[in-house]
C-alpha positions in Angstrom: 14.6 -10.7 -6.9 13.0 -8.7 -4.0 14.1 -5.1 -3.9 14.9 -4.0 -0.3 14.9 -0.2 -0.6 13.0 2.4 -2.5 16.2 3.4 -4.2 16.7 -0.1 -5.4 13.3 -0.1 -7.0 13.5 3.5 -8.2 16.9 3.1 -9.9 16.1 -0.2 -11.7 14.7 0.7 -15.0 14.8 -2.8 -16.5 11.7 -4.2 -14.8 8.2 -3.4 -13.7 7.9 -3.2 -9.9 5.0 -5.3 -8.5 3.0 -4.1 -5.5 0.7 -6.6 -3.7 -2.5 -4.7 -2.9 -3.4 -5.4 0.8 -0.9 -8.3 0.4 -1.7 -11.3 -1.8 -5.4 -10.4 -1.1 -6.9 -12.7 -3.8 -5.7 -15.9 -2.1 -5.3 -14.7 1.5 -7.3 -12.6 3.9 -6.5 -9.0 3.1 -4.3 -6.8 5.3 -3.0 -9.8 7.3 0.4 -11.2 8.0 -0.3 -14.4 5.9 -1.2 -12.1 2.9 2.0 -10.2 3.3 4.1 -13.4 3.6 2.5 -14.8 0.5 3.3 -11.6 -1.4 6.9 -11.6 -0.4 7.2 -15.3 -1.3 6.0 -14.8 -4.8 8.4 -11.9 -5.4 6.5 -8.7 -4.9 8.6 -5.6 -4.6 6.1 -3.8 -2.4 3.4 -4.8 0.0 0.6 -2.3 0.2 -1.7 -2.0 3.3 -4.1 0.3 5.0 -3.8 1.9 8.5 -6.4 3.0 10.9 -6.2 3.6 14.7 -7.6 1.8 17.7 -9.3 3.4 20.7 -6.0 3.3 22.6 -4.1 4.9 19.7 -2.4 1.9 18.1 -2.1 1.9 14.2 -3.6 -1.4 12.8 -4.1 -2.8 9.3 -7.6 -2.2 8.1 -9.1 -0.7 5.0 -12.7 -0.1 5.8 -14.1 2.3 8.4 -15.5 -0.7 10.3 -14.3 -4.2 11.0 -17.6 -5.8 9.8 -16.6 -7.0 6.3 -13.3 -8.7 7.2 -13.9 -10.1 10.7 -16.5 -11.6 12.9 -16.7 -8.4 14.9 -18.6 -5.1 14.3 -18.0 -1.4 14.7 -15.2 1.1 14.0 -11.6 0.3 15.0 -11.6 3.6 17.0 -14.3 2.1 19.2 -12.2 -0.9 20.2 -8.9 -1.2 22.1 -6.2 -3.2 20.5 -6.8 -6.0 23.0 -10.5 -6.0 22.1 -9.8 -6.1 18.4 -7.5 -9.1 18.9 -10.5 -11.1 20.1 -11.9 -11.2 16.6 -11.0 -13.4 13.7 -9.8 -11.4 10.6 -9.9 -14.2 8.1 -13.5 -13.8 6.8 -12.7 -12.0 3.5 -10.5 -13.0 0.6 -10.7 -13.1 -3.2 -13.1 -10.2 -3.3 -15.8 -12.0 -1.3 -17.1 -12.6 2.2 -16.5 -16.3 3.0 -18.9 -18.9 4.3 -16.4 -19.8 7.0 -13.0 -18.2 8.0 -9.8 -19.4 6.4 -8.0 -19.6 9.7 -9.5 -20.7 13.1 -8.0 -17.5 14.5 -6.2 -14.7 12.8 -5.5 -11.5 14.7 -5.5 -8.0 13.2 -1.9 -7.0 12.8 -0.5 -3.7 14.1 1.7 -1.5 12.0 4.6 -2.4 14.2 4.0 -6.1 13.6 4.4 -5.5 9.9 7.5 -3.4 10.4 9.1 -6.0 12.6 8.4 -8.8 10.3 9.0 -7.3 6.8 11.4 -4.3 7.1 14.3 -4.9 4.7 12.6 -7.9 3.0 10.2 -5.8 0.9 9.3 -2.2 0.4 6.0 -0.8 1.7 3.2 1.3 0.4 1.4 2.5 3.5 -2.1 3.8 2.8 -3.1 6.3 5.5 -6.6 6.5 7.0 -5.5 7.9 10.3 -5.1 11.4 11.5 -4.5 13.2 14.8 -2.6 11.2 17.4 -2.8 8.2 15.2 -0.7 10.0 12.6 1.9 10.9 15.2 2.1 7.2 16.2 2.6 6.1 12.6 5.4 8.7 12.1 7.0 7.7 15.4 7.1 4.0 14.3 8.4 5.1 10.9 11.3 6.8 12.5 11.9 4.0 15.1 12.3 1.4 12.4 14.2 3.8 10.1 11.8 3.3 7.2 13.0 6.4 5.2 14.2 4.4 2.2 12.0 1.4 2.8 8.4 2.8 2.5 6.3 5.7 1.6 3.0 6.9 3.1 0.1 7.2 0.6 -2.1 10.1 1.6 -5.2 11.6 -0.1 -5.4 14.9 1.8 -2.9 17.6 1.2 -3.3 19.0 4.7 -2.4 15.6 6.2 0.6 15.4 3.9 1.7 18.8 5.0 1.4 17.8 8.6 3.6 14.7 8.0 6.2 17.0 6.4 6.2 19.1 9.5 6.6 16.0 11.7 9.5 14.7 9.6 10.4 15.9 6.1 12.4 12.8 5.5 9.3 10.6 5.2 8.4 9.8 1.5 4.9 10.7 0.5 2.7 9.5 -2.4 -0.4 11.8 -2.9 -3.7 10.3 -4.1 -6.2 13.1 -4.3 -9.4 12.3 -6.1 -9.7 9.4 -8.5 -8.9 10.3 -12.1 -7.4 13.5 -10.8 -4.3 11.6 -9.8 -3.2 11.2 -13.4 -3.8 14.8 -14.5 -0.8 16.8 -15.5 -1.7 19.4 -12.9 -1.7 16.9 -10.1 1.5 15.2 -11.3 3.3 18.5 -11.4 2.0 19.5 -8.0 3.2 16.1 -6.6 6.7 16.8 -8.0 6.8 20.3 -6.6 5.8 18.8 -3.2 8.8 16.5 -3.4 7.1 13.2 -4.2 9.0 10.5 -6.1 6.0 8.1 -6.3 2.5 8.6 -7.6 -0.5 6.2 -7.9 -2.6 7.0 -10.9 -5.7 4.9 -11.7 -5.4 2.4 -14.5 -8.2 3.7 -16.7 -6.7 7.2 -16.6 -3.2 6.2 -17.6 -2.0 6.6 -21.2 1.3 7.1 -23.0 1.3 10.8 -22.3 0.9 10.2 -18.6 3.9 7.9 -18.6 6.0 10.4 -20.6 5.2 13.2 -18.2 6.1 11.1 -15.2 9.5 10.4 -16.9 10.1 14.1 -17.5 9.1 15.0 -13.9 11.2 12.2 -12.4 8.2 10.4 -11.0 7.7 6.7 -10.6 4.1 5.7 -11.3 2.6 2.8 -9.4 -0.6 2.2 -11.3 -3.8 1.1 -9.4 -4.4 -1.7 -10.5 -4.1 -4.7 -12.8 -5.4 -8.2 -12.1 -5.5 -9.7 -15.6 -2.6 -10.6 -17.9 -4.1 -8.3 -20.5 -4.1 -5.2 -18.3 -0.7 -6.1 -17.0 0.9 -6.5 -20.4 -0.8 -3.3 -21.7 0.6 -1.3 -18.9 4.0 -2.9 -19.0 4.3 -2.4 -22.8 3.3 1.3 -22.3 6.4 1.7 -20.1 4.7 1.9 -16.7 7.3 1.6 -13.9 5.1 0.0 -11.3 1.8 -1.9 -11.1 -0.4 -2.8 -8.1 -2.3 -6.0 -8.1 -4.4 -8.3 -5.9 -2.9 -11.3 -7.7 0.9 -11.0 -7.3 1.4 -14.8 -7.6 -0.1 -14.8 -11.2 1.4 -11.5 -12.5 4.9 -12.2 -11.2 5.0 -15.2 -13.5 4.3 -13.1 -16.6 7.7 -11.5 -16.9 8.4 -7.9 -15.8 11.2 -6.8 -18.2 
């Protein structure tokens, strides 16, 4: 069953929540509408995607600082207008590799609003932020316009950016990801809780039973980054982890999450 709100996911203690990293990115081009559709179809509770900003201030789905890896274009998204970016085919990368030929004859880069319009209410969203300045204002404005307060959270690495989001709208859920292994440290988990976070995203290799127990005591829901094998998934599930991110939601959803 697909959970429709953060409260649905947060309050259901009987199952591990599954997050599709950049959508179903092993089988589909990452950060695209087909990847998100595939993730929802296989039962993911969350879709995770990355946001950067175009030259004309539009938030679009892109992980890298350039479009070179995932498209037939080059350069930073900030150097292209949205119309310019839509001229490129964003189906050149899937399954962890650059492809010899694109999966689709044409696949446009999606905007944040495209994803909100297509998936709000169907699945929760983990929105990884690589945008600041006016782009951040645009993201928050869309968040409010689509009333995403109990449907998504913004994942942010920089505390100063998180504080700015809080000033823009304190209702927006935030998940902090400073550093790498730092994310699972007791000090960081406590700071996240004091900041008002309900969700955290520790890295798989830094998570142990003590991490999970501290999250329980602090009232945090950990969404571990990441597990792509049955062995890693079962180990984390059996440890009591509440959420797991994966590039292979089709395969892990079939393993049983209770």
